[in-house]
N, C-alpha and C positions, 0 to 999 in steps of 0.2 A: 544443791541448787534446784533439785526437783521441787522443794517447798516454795522457792521463789517463783518458779514457773507456775505452780498451782495458784499462788497469790496473784501473779500477773493476770491470769485468766479470770480468776474468781472475784477479785476485789471490785472491779467496775461492775460486774454482773450483780453481785450481792448488794452493794451500796445503791446501784441504780434501781434494783427491784424494790428495795426498802423505800427509797424516796418516791418512786412512782406509786407505791401502794399506800403509803402514809397520807399523801395528799396535802391539803392546805395547812395542816398542823405544822409541817416542816418547811413551808414556803420561805420563811425568814432565813433559816439556816441552810437551805438547800444549796445556794451558790457556793458558800464556803466549803461545805462537805464535798460537793462535786469537784471543785478545783483542787482541793487537797487530795482527793482520790486519784484524779488524773495526774497530778505531780508524782504521787507515790508510784503509780503505774509506769510513768516515764523512767523513774529510777530503776524499777525492777526490769523494765525493757532493756535499758542500757546494760545492766548486769547480765541478762540473758543473752544479749547479742555477743558478748565477749566469751561467756562460758559454754554456750550451746548445750543447755540442759535438756533432759528428757523426763517426763512425768507420766506415770502409767497407773491405772487402777482397773480392777475387773469390772466388766460391764455385761457382756454376753459371752456365751461359750465361743471361744476363738476370736472374739471381737472385743478387744480391750479398749478402754477409754485412754487414749495415748496422745500426748502433746509433745512436740519436738521443736526445738529452735536450732536451725542450721544457718548457713550463710544467707540465703534468700529471706527466710522468715525472720532472721535477726535484723536485717535492714528494715523489713516491713514493720516489725513491732515498734521499733524506735520511731519510724515515720508516723505510724498511726497515733501513738501516744503523744508525740510532740505536737502534732497538728491538733489533737484533741485538747491539750492544755491551752493552746493559743485561742481556740474557738470558744472554749468555756470561759476563759477570762474575759474575752470580748462580750460574751453573752451576759455577764454580770451587769453590763451597762445597757445592752441592747434589749434584753428581755425584762420588761418592767415588772415591779412587784405584783401588780394586779393580774398578771397573766399566768397564774398557776405555776409558779417557778419549780416547786417540788416535782410535779409531773414532767415538766420540760427537762430539767437537769437529770432526773432519773432515767427518762427515755434516752437522753443523749449518752449517758454512761452505759446503758444496756446496748445501745447501738455500737459504741466503740468496743465494748467487751465482746460482743458477738463477732466483730471483725478480728479481734485478737485471737479468739477461738478458731476462726476460720483459717488464719494464716499459720497458726501453730499446729493445726490438725495433721496427724500423720496417716490417718486412714479415712475412708469415705464415710464411716459412721459418725465420727466426730465432725467432719467437714459438713455433713448434712445438718447436724445440730446447730452449728454456728450459722450456717446458710439460712436456716429457717427462722432463727431468732432475729437475724438481720432483716429478713423480709418483713416480719411482723412489726418490728420497731420502726422500720421505715414507713410503713403504712400509718402507724400511730403518729409519727412526727410530721409527715406530709399533711395529714388531716388534723394537725394539732388544734387549729381553730375549728373545731368540729361543728360549731353552730352555723357555719357558712356552708350551704349545700354544694357550692362550686368546689370548695376545697375538699370536701368529703368525696365528691365524684372524682377529683384528680387523684386522691389517695387510692381510691378503688381501682382506677385505671392503671396506675403504676403497679399496684399489688397484683392484680389479675394478670397483667402482661408478664411480669417477672415470674409469677407462680407457674404460668403456662410453660415458660422456658425451663423452669426448675425441674420439671418432670424429666428432663434429660439426665439429671444426676441420678434419679431413681432408676432410669433405664440403664445407666452405666453401672450402678451398684448391682442390679439384678444380673446383668451380663457378666460382671466380674465374679459373682457367686457361682453362676453356672459354668463359667470358663476356667474354674480351677483356682480362683483367688479367694476362696471362702475363708481361709484361715484368719486373715486379718484385714482384707480389703485395703492393704497398705498402698498409699499413693505411689510409692517408688517401685511397686510390683505390677502396676496395671499394664505396663507395656510388655509384660511377659505372657499375656493371654494369647491363646490361639484364635485364628479366624474360625467362624465369623464373629466370635465374641469380642475380639479386638476391635473390629469395625464398629460394633454396637457401642462399646465403651467410648471409643473416640467420638462417635457421633453424638452421644448423650452429653459428654463433657463439653463439646463445642457449642451445642445448642444452649446449654445452661449458662456457659460463660458469656456468649454473645448476648443473651437476654439480660443477664445481670449488668453487663457493662454497656447496655444501650447501643449496641452496634446494629448495623442494618441487618434485618428489617425491623428490629425492635426499638429503634431509637426514639420513637415518638413519646414513650412513657416519660422520658426525662424532661420533655417540655412541660408536661402536666405536673411534674414534681416540683416545679417552681412555685407552687401555691403555698408551700410551707414557709416557716420563718427563715430569714436569711442565714442564721447560724446553722440551721438544718441543711440548707443547700450547700453551705461551705463544707460541712463534714461529709455529707452524702457524696459530693462530687470529687473531693480531694483525696481522701485516704480510706474510705470505707466501701460502701456498697457498690458504687459505680466502677471502682477499680478492682473489685473482688474477682470479677470474671477474667480480667486481664492477668491478675496475679495467678489465678488457677491455670491459665494457659502457659504462663511462664514456668510455673511449677511443674506442669506435666508436659513440657516440651519434648522429653524423650518419647512419650506416648504418641505425639504428633509425628515424630520421625518414624516410629515403629509401624504406624499405620500405612505410611507411604503416600496417602492422599491428604491426611489431616493438615500437614504443614502448608501446602499450597492453598488449600481452601481458607485457612485461617489468615494467611498472609494477604491474600487478595481481598478478603472481607475487610481486614483492617485498613488496607490502602484505600479501598473504595469508600469506607466510612470516613476516613480522614479527609478525603477530597470532597465528597458530596456534602457531608455535614459541615465542612468548612464553608462551602458555598451557601449553605443554609444560614450559617452564622453571619455571613456578609449581608444577607437579605433581611436580617432582623432590625427592627426599630426599637426594640425593648432591650435594655441592658442585660437583664437576667436571662432572657431568652437567647441573646447572643452568647452569653457565657455558658448556657446549657448546651447549645449546639456545639460550641467550641470544646466542651468536655467530651462529647462523642468523638469529635475529630481528633483531639489530643490522645484520647485512649486508643483510637485507631492505630496510632504509631506503636503503642505497647503491644497491641494484638498483632500488628505487622511484624514486630520484633520476635514474638513468640513463634510465628509461623516460619520466619526466616532464620531461626536458630540464633538470634541475636539477643540472648538473655541479658547480657551486660547492658547493652543500649536500652533495652526495654525497661530494665530496673532503674537505670538512671533517669529515664523519661518519667517513670512512675513517681520517683522521689521528688524530682524537680516540679512536676505537675502538681503534686500534693501541696507544696509550698505556694506556688504561684496561684493555683485556682482557689485555695482557701483564702488567700489574701485578696484576690479580686472579688470574691463573693462577700467577704466581710466589709470591704469598702462600699460595694453596692448596697449592702444592708445599712451601713452608716448613712449613706446619702438618702436612702429611702426613709430612714428615721428622721433625719434632719430636714430634708426638703420635701418629703412626701411624694417623691417622683422616682420612676424607674425608666420612663421613656427617654430615649436618647435626646430628642429635641428639647425636652424639659430639663435635661441635665447640662445644658450649655453653661459653661463657666463654673461647674461644680468643683473642679480641681483647683480653680483660682480662689474660690471662697473658702475651701478647706484644704490648706496646703499639705498638711500631714497625710490626709487621706488621698489627695491628688498625687503626691509623690509616690506613696505606696502603690496606688493603682497603676501608675506609670511603670514602676519596676515589674509588677505582675504582668502587665500587658506586653511589655517588651520581651519578657521572658517567654511568654506564650508565642510571641511573634517569631522567636528564634533569631532576633537581631543581634549580631555580635556586639559586645562580648558576653551576653547573658546565657544562662545555663542550657535552656532547651535547644539552643543552636548546637551545642556539643552533643547532647543526648540524641537529637534528631540525626545528626551526622553519623553517630554510632549505629543507629537503626538503619539508616540508608546504606551504610557500608555493608551491613549484613544482607540487605535487600539486593544490593548489586551482585553479591555472590550467587543469588538465585536467578538473576537475569536482568537485562537492561530495561525491559518494560516495567517490571515491578519497581525498579529504582526510579524510573521516570514518573510513575504514578505517585510514589512517595515524595519525590522532589516537588511535584506540582502541588501536592497537599501542603507541603511546608511553605510554599509561596503563598497559598491561600490563607494559611494561618497568620502570616504577616499582615495581610489585607484586613481581616476582620479585627485583629488586635489594634491596629493603627486607626481604623475607623472609630472604634470606641474612644481612643485617646483624642481624636480630633474633636469629637463632640464635647468631652468634659473639659478640654482646655480652651475651646473656642469662646471668646468673650460673649457673654449674654447681652441681650439688648439693653442699653441704658447703663451697663456696668462702667463705673469710673475708677474703680480701684480694686486691688486684690484682697484687701483686708476684710476678713469675715467678722460678723458680729460675735460677741462673746457667747450669745445664746446659741450660736450655730457651730461652736467648736466641738471637736471630738474630745471627750475627757481623757485623762491619763489612763484610766482602766481600759478604755477602748483603744487608745493610741499605742500602748505598749505592745500588745500582740501584733498590731499592724507593723510596727517597726521590727519586731523579732522575725516575722515571716518575710519581710523585705530583705533582712540580712541573710536569711536562709536561702532566698532566691539567688542572691549575689554570691553566696558561699561556694556554689558549684560553677563559678564563672570559667570562661575559656582559658585564662592563664593557668588555672589549676587543672585543666581538663586532663592532660596525660597522666599525672599521678593519681587523680581521682578515679579515672577510668581503670588504671592498672590495679588500684586497691579494690575497686568493686569487682573486677574480673577475678582477682585472687580469692575474694570471699565467695564468689558464686560458683565458679567452675575451674576445673583443672586444665581444660583445653583452651587454647588461644582462639579468640574470635577476631573477625576482620577489623582492622584499624583503618579509620578514614585516611585516605591519601590527601596530600596537600591540595591537589586540584579539586577534590570533593569539598573540602572546607571553603576554599575560595569561591567555588561555583555556588554552593548553597548560600553562603554569606552574601554574595553579590545579588543573587535573586531575592533574598529576604530584604536587603536594603532597597533594591529597586521597587519591590512591591510595596514596601512601607512608604517610600517617597510618593509613589503613584496614588496610594490610598489617601495620604495627607493632602496631596494636591487636588484630588477629586472632591474631597469634602463630603457634603451632604447631597450632592447632585444625584439624581436617579441614574441607574445604569442604562445604557442604550440598548435595552432588550425589551421584548413585548411585555406589557403589563401582566398578562396572564402567567407568563413564566416567572416574573418577579413574585407574584402572589403565590404561585405554586411552591417556590423555594421558601417564601416567608411563612407558609403554612406547613413547613416541615415535610414537603413533598406529598402532602395529603396522606401520610402513612397511617394516621389514626383512622381517617375515614375509610381507607382501603381495608384496614384490619377489621373495622366494624362491618364493612360490606362482605368481606370474604369469610369471616369467622364468627363475629358476634351475632349478626342477623341470621345466618343459617342455623347456628346453634339455638338461638332463641326461637326461631321459627320451628325447628324440630321439637323444642321443648313445648311450645304452644300446641303443636300438632299432637304430641303425646298426651298433653293435658286434656286437649279436646277429645281424643280417643278415650281417655280415662273417664271423662265426664259424660260423654255422649254414648259410649258403647259399654265400657265395663260397668260404670255406675248404674246405667239404665238396665243393663242385663241383670245385675245383682238385685236392683230394686224390683224388676219384673219377676224374677224367680221368687223373691220374697212375697210379692203379691199373690203369685200362683199358689205358693204353699199355704198362705193364709186362706185363699178361697177353698182349697182342698180341705183344710181343717174345718172351715165353716160347713162345707158340704158334708163332711164326715160327721160333724157334730149334730146336724139337723136333717140328714137325708135318710134314704132307704137303707144304707149300709148299717146305720145305727139300729134301725128297727129289726133288720134281719139278724144281726149279731146278737142284739139283746133278746130277740125272740128265741134264737137257738139256745142261748145260755139259759134262759128261763125254762125252756122245754126240757133240756137235759137235767136241770135242777129238779123240776117237777117229777120227771120219770124216776130219778134216783130216789126222791122222797117216797114215791109210791112203792118201789121195791123195798125200801126200808120198812115201810109200814107192813107190807106183806110178810117180810121176814120176822117182824116182831110178833105177829099174831099167834104162831104156835108156841111161843115162849111163855108157858104158864108157870113154870117153876116146880111142877109136880111130876114125880118120876113115873107113875103109872100112865100118865098121859103121854110122856115121851115114848114108853114101851108100846102103847096102843098105836101111836103114829108110825113107829118103826114097823110093827106087824102089818099095818095097812099098806105101807110102802112096799114091803117085801112081797105081799100078796099081789099087788099090782104088777110088780116085776115078774112074778111067777106066771100070772095069766098072760102077760105079754110074751114070755118065753115059750109057753105052750102054743099060743096062737102062731107065733113065728115058725115053730117046728112044723 
């Protein structure tokens, strides 16, 4: 089965890379190739989920390339591949032939394949590889229409924000190496490190996970990510990048427990994000922005579950959210294609005109709302039961967030089902029908949302718990189910009755929530502008001090060279050299004068020399 696991990870990566690099030549056949690859990956994922294989190859000394499928990753690989199949089938209709299909479908396969690598990674080395590929492909997909500067800026904002948080994983890897986990950096051994390395590993993992999953204070990047095509948003929000951080926290829940402080920090961050970003979703007037804020809020429940040791509830929330959110985004994309609108007031009556899309969106919205008997009610209650074990205040925060989720979901439903002005009948024109190739994945995802319904909740929950963990987790009591269900129904009824009227709060506060709490502006003020200011200061120092210093030194050297070339130094040195040469020549000439070549002359010279020496000797005596 190791070969099947290699194929599961490699197949979408290889085919996606080929499609993305070949380009327009493969545009015609790219949809078929991509859908066939995703279906094959789904089959391989199902096999792996049952057999739990391991695949390993040498990479670095003591750091192998190792992939493993266990209970949690088995559920995730099936979820990722199933959602990918539905989204790619829908994209065959939504992404038109003139829109560089090979590049689009290739990047989507790379995106999905990187998530498969991330969820099956058994050590930090492999996890970082999948993590990095996922970030790069998300940047390319968000900025898919790269000729539009606004979309490119949105892609850059998302990429830089998540990359900044990703540094936490490098911190965790470095701390693990120093802390004695250098043999394999195995994820299941990180909790065995000693302090202070355990604290650094925990902090790095938490920062990276919160950034990737758009939790507070990183949530604003997800608002900008809505500039990409609708299928990209559907895959990004449902089963890949945005849930990758939540998955990592669920995977490393023993690490959070071992640190002592990691669990409470993560739990309260998740609860706070679920509540605050839920209110942000309520304040939105754009359907895609509402869905984006709701993604942050819904993933907040998964993060809350990881911090409260509710892995079963968090996993159920992740799986149900993947089906519901991908369905909601695909319907939003269909309405954008058919009607050219995404603002909620402009979508009045959209569900009436397109009944298939309208029913599908209703299923997704009620699932997100947690209205009985749909699935996220059950998943949320499992999360809240774990939160209650940690304290009443955490449970109250989670319950309030669940109530808010019902409000923003029903708000969207009110607009799309409300009769538009002048509407006289529900029958849409044939030109505005969602075709079969787009309707089939909508129907399949709708069935998936309903498959985890409350009547099946106890056996589903028990099955998931057996797959994920050997220890029993808190089971929601009957009063918890009744309380949360009653609150969800009451909030839904209130939201429907309120309709489109403005909330009775100051306009400034409404705008503040509508602007995602001003998080992006705050990040730019606290981080971007100071960093750019420092960069400009260093650039000015380089230009005005270092460059001018170098240029001044160069000018000085040139002046010295010119002075040396034409000044007194040259005359003195040249004169000295010429004098030495002249004196040496004179000595040479004197030395050559007695050289006649005749022997008697040499003898006469020797006699004369010795005579002189004798006279000197007598005089000295």
